[in-house]
TIROBA-946827 format. One record per residue (C-alpha): y, x, z; residue in one letter; chain; residue number from 0. Coordinates in Angstrom, 3 decimals, always signed. Layout:
residues N
> yy/xx/zz/residuo/cadena/num
> Y/X/Z/A/A/NUM
...
This chain:
residues 361
> yy/xx/zz/residuo/cadena/num
> +22.307/+21.014/+16.864/M/A/0
> +21.927/+19.005/+13.653/D/A/1
> +18.424/+17.540/+13.220/S/A/2
> +18.932/+17.530/+9.428/E/A/3
> +19.918/+21.203/+9.235/A/A/4
> +18.203/+23.208/+6.500/I/A/5
> +19.850/+26.461/+7.610/V/A/6
> +20.656/+27.283/+11.214/R/A/7
> +22.501/+30.309/+12.573/F/A/8
> +21.824/+30.914/+16.269/I/A/9
> +24.038/+33.512/+17.977/G/A/10
> +24.172/+35.627/+14.820/V/A/11
> +26.173/+38.867/+14.870/E/A/12
> +26.522/+41.689/+12.370/K/A/13
> +27.912/+45.188/+12.721/T/A/14
> +27.649/+48.070/+10.291/Y/A/15
> +28.871/+50.860/+12.565/D/A/16
> +27.597/+49.695/+15.943/G/A/17
> +31.118/+48.977/+17.187/E/A/18
> +33.037/+46.542/+14.978/T/A/19
> +31.531/+43.077/+14.649/L/A/20
> +31.931/+41.755/+11.102/V/A/21
> +30.360/+38.457/+12.209/V/A/22
> +30.661/+37.359/+15.841/R/A/23
> +28.448/+34.934/+17.789/S/A/24
> +27.885/+32.634/+14.815/L/A/25
> +26.336/+29.244/+15.583/D/A/26
> +26.292/+27.069/+12.477/L/A/27
> +24.106/+24.301/+11.067/D/A/28
> +24.055/+23.692/+7.304/V/A/29
> +22.985/+20.132/+6.569/R/A/30
> +20.373/+19.156/+4.025/Q/A/31
> +22.012/+18.369/+0.662/G/A/32
> +25.564/+19.338/+1.595/E/A/33
> +28.016/+21.584/-0.215/F/A/34
> +29.291/+23.946/+2.475/L/A/35
> +31.985/+26.469/+1.622/T/A/36
> +32.626/+29.635/+3.603/L/A/37
> +36.339/+30.269/+3.142/L/A/38
> +38.492/+33.112/+4.354/G/A/39
> +40.426/+36.254/+3.448/P/A/40
> +38.779/+39.554/+2.499/S/A/41
> +36.896/+41.078/+5.425/G/A/42
> +36.630/+37.807/+7.359/S/A/43
> +32.811/+37.822/+7.427/G/A/44
> +32.069/+35.050/+4.930/K/A/45
> +30.227/+37.162/+2.338/T/A/46
> +28.269/+39.029/+5.002/T/A/47
> +27.154/+35.649/+6.358/T/A/48
> +25.953/+34.612/+2.902/L/A/49
> +24.152/+37.919/+2.344/M/A/50
> +22.289/+37.500/+5.646/M/A/51
> +20.951/+34.143/+4.451/V/A/52
> +19.964/+35.721/+1.117/A/A/53
> +18.157/+38.570/+2.871/G/A/54
> +20.324/+41.388/+1.512/F/A/55
> +21.718/+41.984/+5.000/E/A/56
> +19.922/+41.808/+8.358/T/A/57
> +21.525/+40.301/+11.480/P/A/58
> +22.244/+42.818/+14.224/T/A/59
> +21.640/+40.075/+16.773/R/A/60
> +20.672/+36.424/+16.667/G/A/61
> +18.414/+34.410/+14.408/E/A/62
> +18.651/+32.579/+11.088/I/A/63
> +16.317/+29.642/+10.500/L/A/64
> +15.444/+28.138/+7.105/L/A/65
> +13.652/+24.793/+7.318/D/A/66
> +13.047/+25.474/+10.998/G/A/67
> +11.418/+28.904/+10.525/R/A/68
> +12.970/+32.290/+11.217/S/A/69
> +13.725/+34.312/+8.081/I/A/70
> +15.112/+37.411/+9.803/N/A/71
> +12.283/+39.645/+8.593/G/A/72
> +11.533/+37.830/+5.344/L/A/73
> +12.377/+39.750/+2.131/P/A/74
> +14.775/+38.058/-0.340/P/A/75
> +12.149/+37.279/-3.001/H/A/76
> +10.067/+35.285/-0.510/R/A/77
> +12.880/+33.026/+0.685/R/A/78
> +12.844/+30.707/-2.347/G/A/79
> +16.634/+30.667/-2.557/I/A/80
> +18.705/+30.399/-5.748/G/A/81
> +21.607/+32.843/-6.134/M/A/82
> +24.699/+32.788/-8.354/V/A/83
> +27.013/+35.825/-8.428/F/A/84
> +30.483/+36.451/-9.864/Q/A/85
> +29.123/+38.916/-12.441/N/A/86
> +26.452/+36.427/-13.678/Y/A/87
> +23.624/+39.035/-13.302/A/A/88
> +21.939/+37.872/-16.524/L/A/89
> +19.481/+40.181/-18.281/F/A/90
> +21.360/+41.338/-21.424/P/A/91
> +18.182/+42.195/-23.391/H/A/92
> +16.720/+38.708/-22.896/M/A/93
> +17.654/+35.491/-24.674/T/A/94
> +19.120/+32.615/-22.712/V/A/95
> +15.743/+30.867/-22.683/A/A/96
> +14.009/+34.038/-21.485/E/A/97
> +16.574/+34.447/-18.702/N/A/98
> +15.922/+30.891/-17.559/L/A/99
> +12.159/+31.273/-17.850/A/A/100
> +12.046/+34.490/-15.809/F/A/101
> +12.081/+32.883/-12.310/P/A/102
> +9.335/+30.495/-13.438/L/A/103
> +7.128/+33.261/-14.880/K/A/104
> +7.415/+35.156/-11.603/V/A/105
> +6.149/+31.994/-9.903/R/A/106
> +3.291/+31.798/-12.455/K/A/107
> +4.223/+28.475/-13.999/W/A/108
> +2.282/+27.294/-17.069/A/A/109
> +3.949/+27.973/-20.453/K/A/110
> +4.348/+24.301/-21.399/D/A/111
> +5.969/+23.496/-18.038/K/A/112
> +8.297/+26.489/-18.394/I/A/113
> +9.450/+25.365/-21.858/A/A/114
> +10.062/+21.807/-20.645/A/A/115
> +12.020/+22.961/-17.593/R/A/116
> +14.157/+25.400/-19.628/V/A/117
> +15.076/+22.590/-22.037/D/A/118
> +15.911/+20.346/-19.098/R/A/119
> +18.275/+22.762/-17.372/V/A/120
> +19.988/+23.653/-20.671/L/A/121
> +20.730/+19.950/-21.097/T/A/122
> +21.939/+19.765/-17.495/M/A/123
> +24.566/+22.464/-18.113/V/A/124
> +25.365/+21.058/-21.587/R/A/125
> +24.161/+24.102/-23.524/L/A/126
> +21.380/+22.569/-25.604/E/A/127
> +20.586/+24.750/-28.618/G/A/128
> +21.765/+27.971/-26.953/F/A/129
> +18.306/+29.111/-25.848/G/A/130
> +17.922/+31.689/-28.642/G/A/131
> +21.216/+33.466/-27.981/R/A/132
> +21.704/+36.536/-25.839/R/A/133
> +24.226/+36.619/-22.947/P/A/134
> +26.559/+38.900/-24.955/G/A/135
> +26.952/+36.130/-27.545/Q/A/136
> +28.250/+33.655/-24.948/L/A/137
> +31.705/+33.089/-23.503/S/A/138
> +32.352/+33.738/-19.823/G/A/139
> +32.110/+30.048/-19.000/G/A/140
> +28.846/+29.694/-20.911/Q/A/141
> +27.370/+32.730/-19.150/Q/A/142
> +28.306/+31.260/-15.798/Q/A/143
> +26.619/+27.970/-16.699/R/A/144
> +23.457/+29.855/-17.609/I/A/145
> +23.607/+31.793/-14.339/A/A/146
> +23.919/+28.460/-12.521/L/A/147
> +21.032/+27.000/-14.512/A/A/148
> +18.836/+30.010/-13.701/R/A/149
> +19.518/+29.576/-9.984/A/A/150
> +18.481/+25.919/-10.220/L/A/151
> +15.594/+26.148/-12.686/V/A/152
> +12.833/+26.487/-10.067/F/A/153
> +14.322/+23.650/-7.975/E/A/154
> +15.141/+25.600/-4.804/P/A/155
> +16.123/+23.705/-1.675/K/A/156
> +19.050/+26.057/-1.175/L/A/157
> +21.461/+27.731/-3.592/V/A/158
> +23.874/+30.485/-2.532/L/A/159
> +27.012/+31.138/-4.594/M/A/160
> +29.181/+34.213/-4.068/D/A/161
> +32.613/+33.849/-5.740/E/A/162
> +30.831/+32.580/-8.890/P/A/163
> +34.007/+31.503/-10.703/L/A/164
> +36.166/+34.499/-9.802/G/A/165
> +35.976/+36.140/-13.239/A/A/166
> +37.077/+33.052/-15.182/L/A/167
> +40.592/+32.176/-16.279/D/A/168
> +42.373/+29.427/-14.395/R/A/169
> +41.774/+26.536/-16.783/Q/A/170
> +38.084/+27.328/-17.225/L/A/171
> +37.698/+27.949/-13.517/R/A/172
> +39.054/+24.500/-12.699/E/A/173
> +36.754/+22.882/-15.269/A/A/174
> +33.743/+24.733/-13.834/M/A/175
> +34.615/+23.573/-10.308/Q/A/176
> +34.023/+19.982/-11.377/Y/A/177
> +30.938/+21.032/-13.362/E/A/178
> +29.327/+22.656/-10.327/V/A/179
> +30.314/+19.744/-8.079/K/A/180
> +28.786/+17.172/-10.443/H/A/181
> +25.553/+19.158/-10.798/I/A/182
> +25.309/+19.419/-7.022/H/A/183
> +25.828/+15.684/-6.635/E/A/184
> +23.220/+14.835/-9.277/S/A/185
> +20.535/+17.174/-7.896/L/A/186
> +21.162/+16.832/-4.160/G/A/187
> +20.491/+20.543/-3.614/V/A/188
> +22.036/+22.296/-0.602/T/A/189
> +24.777/+24.768/-1.570/V/A/190
> +26.429/+27.490/+0.510/I/A/191
> +29.457/+28.685/-1.435/Y/A/192
> +31.723/+31.657/-0.708/V/A/193
> +35.311/+31.849/-1.915/T/A/194
> +38.760/+33.029/-0.821/H/A/195
> +40.385/+30.345/-3.021/D/A/196
> +41.524/+27.454/-0.835/Q/A/197
> +42.063/+25.094/-3.800/G/A/198
> +38.509/+25.707/-4.970/E/A/199
> +37.174/+24.996/-1.485/A/A/200
> +39.159/+21.766/-1.128/L/A/201
> +38.020/+20.542/-4.553/T/A/202
> +34.292/+21.181/-4.249/M/A/203
> +33.172/+21.015/-0.635/S/A/204
> +31.672/+18.441/+1.695/D/A/205
> +32.628/+20.733/+4.595/R/A/206
> +34.507/+24.014/+4.843/I/A/207
> +34.037/+26.764/+7.426/A/A/208
> +37.248/+28.801/+7.683/V/A/209
> +36.468/+32.400/+8.696/F/A/210
> +38.857/+34.883/+10.282/H/A/211
> +37.878/+38.174/+11.949/Q/A/212
> +34.200/+37.240/+11.912/G/A/213
> +34.670/+33.887/+13.655/V/A/214
> +34.715/+30.342/+12.282/I/A/215
> +38.166/+29.059/+13.162/Q/A/216
> +37.461/+25.492/+12.093/Q/A/217
> +34.570/+23.641/+10.461/L/A/218
> +35.564/+20.334/+8.926/A/A/219
> +35.875/+18.212/+5.805/T/A/220
> +38.564/+19.229/+3.291/P/A/221
> +40.784/+16.312/+4.345/A/A/222
> +40.461/+17.152/+8.047/D/A/223
> +41.227/+20.831/+7.456/L/A/224
> +44.327/+20.065/+5.452/Y/A/225
> +45.660/+17.157/+7.507/E/A/226
> +44.501/+18.253/+10.960/R/A/227
> +44.341/+22.067/+11.311/P/A/228
> +43.503/+23.068/+14.871/I/A/229
> +45.307/+26.415/+14.953/N/A/230
> +48.092/+28.331/+13.232/A/A/231
> +45.747/+30.480/+11.135/F/A/232
> +44.021/+27.478/+9.539/V/A/233
> +47.341/+25.724/+8.944/A/A/234
> +48.706/+28.815/+7.210/K/A/235
> +45.584/+29.589/+5.194/F/A/236
> +44.901/+26.054/+3.923/I/A/237
> +47.743/+24.885/+1.712/G/A/238
> +51.461/+25.495/+1.998/E/A/239
> +53.208/+24.613/+5.240/N/A/240
> +56.515/+25.076/+6.998/N/A/241
> +56.019/+27.155/+10.138/R/A/242
> +58.708/+27.074/+12.818/M/A/243
> +58.582/+28.989/+16.087/R/A/244
> +59.632/+27.146/+19.196/G/A/245
> +59.155/+26.600/+22.915/R/A/246
> +57.554/+23.526/+24.446/V/A/247
> +60.044/+21.549/+26.528/R/A/248
> +57.773/+18.694/+27.614/A/A/249
> +54.318/+17.249/+26.993/V/A/250
> +53.521/+13.538/+27.227/A/A/251
> +49.962/+12.629/+26.296/G/A/252
> +49.275/+13.543/+22.673/E/A/253
> +52.920/+14.345/+21.960/R/A/254
> +55.322/+17.070/+22.921/C/A/255
> +58.969/+18.032/+22.596/E/A/256
> +59.666/+21.458/+21.153/V/A/257
> +62.937/+23.354/+21.162/E/A/258
> +63.573/+25.297/+17.965/I/A/259
> +66.710/+27.080/+16.837/E/A/260
> +68.920/+24.249/+15.712/G/A/261
> +67.570/+21.370/+17.766/G/A/262
> +64.609/+19.538/+19.262/L/A/263
> +61.464/+18.426/+17.438/V/A/264
> +58.976/+15.794/+18.518/E/A/265
> +55.441/+16.712/+17.428/A/A/266
> +51.748/+16.228/+18.103/L/A/267
> +50.578/+18.490/+20.937/A/A/268
> +47.482/+19.886/+19.205/V/A/269
> +47.124/+23.385/+20.625/N/A/270
> +49.796/+24.078/+23.218/V/A/271
> +49.562/+25.605/+26.698/A/A/272
> +52.118/+23.298/+28.316/G/A/273
> +55.855/+23.232/+29.086/P/A/274
> +57.536/+26.616/+28.724/G/A/275
> +54.878/+27.993/+26.351/S/A/276
> +55.636/+29.263/+22.868/E/A/277
> +54.289/+27.319/+19.915/T/A/278
> +54.222/+27.236/+16.123/T/A/279
> +55.131/+23.970/+14.454/L/A/280
> +53.217/+23.213/+11.257/S/A/281
> +54.603/+20.745/+8.718/L/A/282
> +53.396/+20.187/+5.152/R/A/283
> +56.203/+20.255/+2.545/P/A/284
> +55.094/+16.943/+1.009/E/A/285
> +55.409/+15.220/+4.388/R/A/286
> +59.130/+15.980/+4.584/V/A/287
> +61.454/+13.172/+3.476/V/A/288
> +64.665/+14.066/+1.667/L/A/289
> +67.684/+12.022/+2.807/N/A/290
> +65.594/+9.509/+4.821/P/A/291
> +66.907/+6.011/+5.485/V/A/292
> +66.290/+3.108/+7.876/N/A/293
> +65.089/+5.245/+10.759/G/A/294
> +61.822/+6.161/+9.036/E/A/295
> +61.876/+9.648/+10.583/C/A/296
> +62.321/+10.618/+14.242/V/A/297
> +63.064/+14.262/+13.445/N/A/298
> +66.278/+14.748/+11.453/L/A/299
> +68.038/+17.968/+10.403/F/A/300
> +70.860/+18.880/+8.042/D/A/301
> +70.474/+21.709/+5.572/G/A/302
> +71.625/+23.289/+2.325/T/A/303
> +69.591/+23.473/-0.874/V/A/304
> +69.045/+27.158/-1.741/R/A/305
> +66.619/+26.919/-4.652/E/A/306
> +64.998/+24.321/-6.910/L/A/307
> +61.817/+25.000/-8.886/I/A/308
> +60.644/+22.449/-11.426/Y/A/309
> +56.856/+21.966/-11.285/L/A/310
> +56.359/+18.875/-13.414/G/A/311
> +55.151/+16.178/-11.033/D/A/312
> +57.384/+17.462/-8.236/H/A/313
> +60.348/+19.704/-7.526/I/A/314
> +59.940/+22.450/-4.944/R/A/315
> +63.173/+22.636/-2.968/A/A/316
> +63.878/+25.566/-0.653/R/A/317
> +66.327/+24.461/+2.015/I/A/318
> +68.161/+26.398/+4.716/A/A/319
> +67.950/+24.593/+8.044/L/A/320
> +70.133/+26.752/+10.270/G/A/321
> +68.283/+30.061/+10.656/S/A/322
> +65.221/+28.671/+8.846/H/A/323
> +66.059/+29.887/+5.342/E/A/324
> +62.698/+29.113/+3.740/D/A/325
> +62.081/+25.501/+4.680/F/A/326
> +60.251/+23.923/+1.735/V/A/327
> +60.282/+20.304/+0.601/V/A/328
> +58.142/+18.965/-2.233/K/A/329
> +60.288/+16.293/-3.837/V/A/330
> +58.562/+13.776/-6.145/P/A/331
> +59.995/+14.000/-9.648/N/A/332
> +61.147/+10.393/-9.718/V/A/333
> +64.353/+8.377/-9.448/G/A/334
> +67.369/+9.677/-7.583/E/A/335
> +65.639/+12.805/-6.234/H/A/336
> +65.909/+14.428/-9.655/R/A/337
> +69.665/+14.732/-9.195/G/A/338
> +69.819/+17.187/-6.274/I/A/339
> +71.556/+20.497/-6.929/D/A/340
> +71.550/+24.004/-5.482/V/A/341
> +74.254/+24.292/-2.833/G/A/342
> +74.140/+20.596/-1.983/E/A/343
> +74.099/+19.484/+1.654/R/A/344
> +71.094/+17.279/+2.398/V/A/345
> +69.368/+15.699/+5.340/R/A/346
> +65.642/+16.116/+5.838/V/A/347
> +63.342/+14.273/+8.183/G/A/348
> +59.719/+13.904/+9.167/W/A/349
> +57.531/+11.762/+11.361/R/A/350
> +56.070/+12.901/+14.679/I/A/351
> +52.485/+12.457/+13.438/E/A/352
> +53.104/+14.804/+10.476/D/A/353
> +54.211/+17.744/+12.630/C/A/354
> +51.616/+19.677/+14.633/R/A/355
> +52.406/+21.978/+17.550/A/A/356
> +49.876/+24.820/+17.420/L/A/357
> +49.297/+28.215/+19.029/D/A/358
> +52.101/+30.754/+18.801/A/A/359
> +50.063/+33.429/+16.949/S/A/360
């Protein structure tokens, strides 16, 4: 257990029908001041987990602690938690200033303190002078900033965010990711954030909990999740990767030899059962070297370029390696690599430490 945990889940489970567990045996500590993202596909249990912290759902079993005290029976309005939703949830008949003042009036703040705090949070989200407008007079991005400001205005220790950027267009969404991250860093508030967008999670989080079928598959920093996935689901869900089925021929310490159709691959033995077991090899496209030289790669295969897609800073090459028709290489858009053509025979290679042998699922 983490001594600095502000939120603690102890054996938490949730079922709606008495049979299917939406969340299973959840033990999780959320550290003071961290930005923790719950990431996973629809139905994985991430939103239910967030709603149990908020008080809108009740655990079927287990206990949730906030600042060391159980909140299982505590109603939402007594938890002192800030909430930001995808649909903003602003009061349309109130001005921006009135929306921001509402949580403070409920807490019986003095009028002069309310006015000062409203001005402060408007400055924080760079919307000074917007206090007299109504939500309908704001753009989507501006409304989301106000929703964020309202969640922070009473200085909660914990803020919960449920897909808050989902309704924004891509460019604005990316800008708001940095906005939210910078506000979090400046205030030091603890954030639990729910999203199904892996890029968003990688950009914003201190740690990410990857959910699948109600269970956290891996809890780690963004770099660890991307570079060192511990199972095939995480490797597939976080970023693009080449997945190749094979059978383990031998294991020696941290490494193993895997037989795939077309040859043998040396890889890191991350999650394998031993010689004779089936495995899934995971290899990031940017870790593959096109036409390697000077023995820089242990694993070498010949293939044919099937497709080239220009993406500005890199070219996405789809290469057929024997029966593996969809092997992807991200080729930097520099120098001689710009001259490859569809139909061309090429050699690809990768290092042992960049290829992970995982479970066969």
